[in-house]
ZAVEXLO-61450 format. One line per field, with one value per residue (C-alpha): x, y, z. Coordinates in Angstrom, 1 decimal. Layout:
N
c1 = c(X | ...)
c2 = c(Y | ...)
c3 = c(Z | ...)
This chain:
162
c1 = c(220.3 | 218.1 | 213.8 | 213.6 | 216.8 | 214.2 | 211.6 | 210.5 | 211.8 | 215.3 | 215.9 | 215.8 | 219.2 | 220.2 | 219.5 | 214.9 | 212.6 | 211.3 | 207.4 | 208.8 | 210.8 | 207.4 | 205.2 | 207.5 | 207.8 | 204.1 | 203.6 | 206.4 | 204.5 | 201.0 | 202.3 | 204.2 | 200.5 | 198.7 | 201.4 | 200.7 | 196.5 | 196.2 | 197.8 | 196.6 | 193.1 | 193.2 | 194.5 | 192.1 | 188.6 | 189.4 | 188.7 | 191.2 | 191.5 | 189.5 | 186.5 | 187.1 | 186.9 | 183.7 | 181.7 | 183.9 | 181.8 | 178.6 | 178.9 | 179.1 | 175.8 | 173.3 | 170.8 | 173.4 | 175.0 | 174.9 | 177.7 | 179.4 | 179.2 | 181.0 | 183.8 | 184.1 | 184.6 | 186.9 | 189.0 | 188.7 | 186.5 | 182.8 | 184.7 | 186.3 | 183.4 | 181.0 | 183.2 | 184.0 | 180.1 | 179.2 | 181.5 | 180.0 | 176.7 | 177.7 | 179.1 | 175.7 | 177.8 | 175.8 | 172.3 | 172.0 | 168.6 | 167.4 | 166.6 | 162.8 | 163.6 | 166.2 | 165.5 | 169.4 | 170.8 | 172.1 | 172.2 | 173.9 | 173.4 | 175.1 | 173.1 | 173.4 | 175.6 | 177.4 | 177.5 | 178.6 | 181.3 | 182.4 | 182.3 | 184.4 | 187.3 | 186.7 | 187.6 | 190.9 | 192.0 | 192.3 | 193.8 | 196.5 | 196.7 | 197.1 | 199.8 | 201.7 | 201.5 | 202.2 | 205.6 | 203.8 | 203.1 | 199.2 | 200.5 | 202.5 | 199.6 | 197.7 | 199.9 | 200.5 | 196.7 | 196.3 | 199.2 | 198.0 | 194.0 | 195.6 | 197.0 | 194.5 | 192.4 | 194.7 | 194.7 | 191.4 | 191.1 | 194.4 | 192.5 | 194.6 | 197.8 | 198.5)
c2 = c(114.7 | 117.8 | 117.2 | 119.6 | 117.1 | 115.2 | 116.8 | 115.4 | 118.5 | 118.4 | 115.1 | 116.6 | 117.3 | 119.8 | 117.3 | 116.9 | 118.8 | 122.2 | 121.5 | 118.0 | 120.7 | 122.9 | 120.1 | 118.8 | 122.0 | 122.3 | 119.1 | 120.0 | 123.0 | 121.3 | 118.6 | 121.1 | 123.1 | 119.8 | 118.2 | 121.4 | 121.8 | 118.0 | 117.6 | 120.7 | 120.1 | 116.5 | 118.5 | 121.9 | 119.8 | 115.5 | 115.5 | 115.1 | 117.1 | 114.7 | 115.4 | 119.0 | 119.0 | 117.5 | 119.2 | 122.3 | 121.1 | 120.2 | 123.9 | 125.0 | 123.3 | 123.6 | 121.7 | 118.8 | 116.7 | 112.9 | 110.6 | 111.1 | 114.6 | 114.7 | 111.8 | 113.9 | 117.4 | 115.7 | 114.1 | 110.7 | 107.3 | 106.7 | 104.5 | 107.1 | 109.4 | 106.8 | 105.8 | 109.6 | 110.1 | 107.0 | 108.5 | 111.6 | 110.5 | 108.8 | 111.6 | 113.7 | 116.2 | 115.0 | 113.2 | 111.3 | 110.9 | 109.4 | 111.5 | 111.7 | 111.5 | 108.4 | 105.9 | 104.4 | 108.0 | 108.9 | 113.3 | 114.4 | 117.7 | 118.6 | 119.0 | 122.5 | 120.8 | 120.0 | 124.0 | 125.3 | 122.4 | 123.5 | 127.0 | 127.1 | 125.0 | 127.4 | 130.1 | 128.3 | 126.8 | 130.4 | 131.8 | 128.6 | 129.1 | 133.0 | 131.8 | 129.6 | 131.6 | 135.1 | 135.4 | 136.6 | 139.9 | 140.7 | 141.0 | 137.7 | 135.5 | 137.4 | 136.6 | 133.4 | 132.4 | 133.8 | 131.5 | 128.3 | 129.5 | 129.6 | 125.8 | 124.7 | 125.3 | 124.5 | 120.9 | 120.6 | 121.3 | 119.0 | 115.8 | 113.0 | 112.0 | 109.9)
c3 = c(278.3 | 279.2 | 278.4 | 276.2 | 274.2 | 273.7 | 272.4 | 268.3 | 266.7 | 268.2 | 266.8 | 262.8 | 261.2 | 258.7 | 255.9 | 256.4 | 254.5 | 256.2 | 255.7 | 258.2 | 260.4 | 260.7 | 261.7 | 264.5 | 265.6 | 265.4 | 267.5 | 269.6 | 271.0 | 270.8 | 273.0 | 275.3 | 276.5 | 276.5 | 278.7 | 280.7 | 281.1 | 281.4 | 284.5 | 285.4 | 284.7 | 286.9 | 289.6 | 290.0 | 289.2 | 288.8 | 284.4 | 281.5 | 278.8 | 276.6 | 279.2 | 278.7 | 275.0 | 275.0 | 277.2 | 275.4 | 272.2 | 273.8 | 275.2 | 271.8 | 271.1 | 273.6 | 271.8 | 272.1 | 269.4 | 267.6 | 268.8 | 265.4 | 265.6 | 268.6 | 267.2 | 264.4 | 266.4 | 268.6 | 265.8 | 267.6 | 267.1 | 268.0 | 270.9 | 272.3 | 272.6 | 273.7 | 276.8 | 278.0 | 277.0 | 279.7 | 282.3 | 281.8 | 282.5 | 285.8 | 286.8 | 285.8 | 284.1 | 280.3 | 279.1 | 276.6 | 274.4 | 271.6 | 268.5 | 267.7 | 263.9 | 264.0 | 267.6 | 267.0 | 266.9 | 270.4 | 271.0 | 274.3 | 275.9 | 279.3 | 281.8 | 284.5 | 286.6 | 283.3 | 282.4 | 285.3 | 285.8 | 282.1 | 283.1 | 286.2 | 284.0 | 280.8 | 283.2 | 284.6 | 280.7 | 279.4 | 282.5 | 281.9 | 277.9 | 278.3 | 280.9 | 278.3 | 275.4 | 277.3 | 276.1 | 272.8 | 271.7 | 270.7 | 267.4 | 267.4 | 268.3 | 265.5 | 262.9 | 264.5 | 264.7 | 260.9 | 259.5 | 261.1 | 260.1 | 257.2 | 257.0 | 258.3 | 255.1 | 252.9 | 254.8 | 254.2 | 251.0 | 250.8 | 251.5 | 252.8 | 252.2 | 249.1)
């Protein structure tokens, strides 16, 4: 059996709901992209995808972010973010300081080395993504982006499953 035949989507039967089919297609595509990008980040930069994602959030917020905001944006637990931040502080890529209005809150920001490191990773990441999505035409990418935006909005408004 090939690796392609083992992905979650291929396990579906003809009687499975079309919403389940769509979810598994999205999940499979996302997983396939992560399986390409993760090892490339490790090989080229000694970084992981979660580290890259955290640095990306901080790059977009030059004044830094609270740990809780990082958790929300990365869709992970506070413990995961704390572990990542500790590692990035040790590597000199981010700083951690107390919030002036509340000493119990930590704010995390990129260091100059973190900015340079992330900029280099981001350029490579963009090339890799462009290659992976390159078989779609510009029109197809625009359509898919729009449809996924609509899905994201509807999920956000729907809330959690009952």
